[in-house]
N, C-alpha and C positions, 0 to 999 in steps of 0.2 A: 185318902188316897188310897188305894189296893195293894196287893200282895204283885200284879203279874202285868206286864205291859208289853205290847207289839209293837214287835221291827217289820220292815218291811223294805224292801227296795225301790228304787224309779221308777221301773218298768211298771211297776203296779197302776201307772200313768196317775195317780193320784193328785188333787191341786191340794195346793198348800190346806185353803179350806177345810176341806175334806180332813188331812191330815190333823190339823189342828181340832177339830168336831170331835175326834174319835179316840184322839190321844197318840195318835201314830206318830211313829218315831219310822224316817226314810233314810237310808244310805243311799248315794245316789250311784248309778253307772256315770261312763264317762264318752264321751261323743269325740273325736278326733278328728279332725279336718282343717288343713292346708296348715299345718305346724301346729295349728293350737288346738288345747285340749278343754271341752268346758264340761262340766259337771250339768248330768241329765234334770233339765226342767230347773234349774238353779242358777247357774250361767248361760243362758239360752231358752229362748221360749220356742213352743211349737212350731206356730207360729214363721219367726225366722228360722229355725230350723226345714224347715217344709220347703221355705223358697230358696233355702241355698241347695239341696238336692234334687230340688225342679229345675233349676239355672242352671246347675255345676255339674260339669263334664266328669268329674272326679267322685267316685263313692267315696262317702265318709267310713270311720271304721268305730267300732266302738270297744271298751275294755271293763272288764268289771271292774271294783274298789279295792282298792290296795287293801289288804289283812286289815294294814294299823285304823282304817277308816271305821272296821266293825269293832275293833278294839276300841278306840273311841269313844265311839255311839255307847257300847257294850257298858263300859267303866263309867260312863255318866252316869248312863240309868242306874247304875250300881248302888249310887249313892240315895237314892229314893224307893227301887223295889228289891223284890227279893228272886223273880225270877221272870224271864223273857224270853216269850215266842215272837222265832224271827223267821216270817216263810217269806218265800224267795223265788223265784222265776226259777222254772223248769231246771233242771241240772243236764237234761240233754243240750240246751240253748244258751246256757252260760257257764261259766265256771265261779261265778258270785254266790253257789251255796256253799260252796269248796270251799272260799274264802270263811265266809260266815261260821262257819266249821270250824277250822282254825283259830280265828280268833275265840271262838266261847274256849276251845278250850287254854286260852292263854291268861282268860282273865277269872280275877279272883272275888268271890263273895259274893257271887249273884250265881242262878240256874239258868241256864241257856239250852232250850229246847229250838232245835234247827229245824227247818222242812220245807220240804221239797213240796213245791205248790202243785208241779206238774202241768204248770200252766203257764201265761205271762199274761200282758198288757189288764184286761179292765176285770178279766175273769180270776186275775191274781187279786185285784182291787177289790171287787166283790166278795171273794175268799177271803179278804187280811179286815175289812168290815163288818161282815156277820161275825169274824172272831172278837173283834175288839168288842164289839155290842156285847157277846156272851161274855170277856171278859168282866165288862161292867154291871154283868148281873150275877157276878161271883162267880161264873162256871172256873174250876181247875185247869188247871194245866193240862192234868190226863184223862179231861173230861173232852178236853180238846184234841187234843191228838188221836186219841181211843175212838171217839164218836162222833164230835163235829166236823172234823177237819173232813175226816174218808166220804160224810155222806154230802158235805161241800160239794167235793170232787164228780163226786154224782149225780149231783142239782146242778152244777152251772156249765152252762154249753155258753161257744163259741161258733160265730159262726161270719166268715166276710169274706173278701173277694176283692183281690188287685187286678189292677189295668196292665201290668208288668211284672213276669215273677222272677225275672235279673235280677232285680233288689233281693230274694231271698235264698236266688241263687249263688248271686255269688258273695254274698254274707257268709254260706253253710248251712243257713236252718231252712232248707229248701222240705228237708225230711221227704215222707213220703211224695210230697206233691210232685215230686220228681217227673211224675208218671205225665203230667201234664205241658212239661215243655215242649217248645215246637211245639204246638197243638192249638194255639190260641186265638186263631184268627177269627174275627167276631165270636168267641166264644167267650165267658165270661167263668170264670170257675170259682165253686165252692168251696172256700178251704173251710178247715179248722183243728184242734189240738187234741190227738188222743196220744195216751203213752207219754208224754210228756214233747212233743214235736207235732210241726205242722203235719197234717193228713189231708188228702182230697176226700172232696164230701160231695161232689158232683159237678156238671159243670153242663150251665146252660147258652142259648143265644136267644142274646136281647135281653133288655130292661127290663121286662114287664114281666117275661119269662125269670130270669132272675129274682124279683120280688113275689113271685108266685110259688116258686122253692123255698123261699125261706119262709114263710107262711105254712108250707107243708112242714116245715122240718119243725117249728114251733109246736103247730097243732100235734105231730106224731109225738113230740115231749110232755105237750102238757095233762094230755088225757085229757081232755074236758074240763082242767080244773085252771084256775085262775094262777097266773101269774103273779110271783113273787117282786120281783124286779128286772126290769128291763132298761137297758142301758145300749144306744146306738153309739156306733164309734165311726169316728171319719178323721181324715186324715187334712186335704182344703177340697174334699166334695162334699161339703156341708150340704148343699142342697139336694144331693142325692141320697142321705141318711134324712133326712127332714121327709122326705117323700117315703123311706123307708116308715118311717117312724109312724105319717098318718097311718098307712096301709095296716100296721100293727096293732095300733090302737084299737081301730076300728073294726077289728076283728076278735082281739083277747082283751082277757078282764086282765089290769095293771096294777098292781098294792102302789106303785113306784116306777114312776119312768123320767130319765135322764137324758142326756144330752154329752160326750167326751169328746176329747182330740187324744188321737196318739201322740204319744211325746218323741222325744230325740232318737232315742234307741233304737224304740219299735221301727221308727220313721224310717229309720236306717236301711234295716232288714224288709219292710213292706214299700217304700215305695212313697210317694205324695203324695199318691190319690188312691188309698184303700176306702174302704167305709162293712160297714156288718153290726153284729149285734154279739152281746152277750145279753143271757138272761139266768135268770134262776128260777126254778120250780117252786 
């Protein structure tokens, strides 16, 4: 057993299998709908939730974990570990990280380092997996915070598109992408996460042009090098993500390719039919 363990939250959209494989502890956010609260990715699956938001006239809401959830997780881990590195979704998108910070100050017997990833969904997931790998290889918390995590913030890219920006707008997470509101007739927006918030990256007309633009963005970032991880993200649009995967695997070399589904909390804010990519240089 090592001295350090990794904690994240459910917006990393990591599966139970991945959490177990990398020995990552996940603290869930909550989704609230029709008078009921569900723990993200525990009480409700992505498939169940995507059906709900596609068919419902009312938009679910989300809430950050209670401080007590973090205290409970940290105290449990303190029995076996000396240090915890707790990495969470962007502070500009949620109060989750503030709850983690408050909990860290209230726990004795273990050092807790709380980190703002400045991203969400599988951008956060990739960061957390890379950190967990480094922990297993013996990296110290100082090395992770001072070196690895800053590099990962530079090297992990996310690009995605949505059919309807109203989910981001109603949830208050639209950020600088508000420039696209009211101007999407037959247009596909390309969005990213920059500076911890949703930001516009471009817009194109038609599916084929969207794929071509995404390939250009990947080419610009890879600069002729092989990619490390490529993750195709999707809601209900798995077929479109599959087409995008074929295009990107054909043009670029990747050490690892996978496909993941947006979880309930993220889906609340991007709608049922987003798709896109996360990749690590």
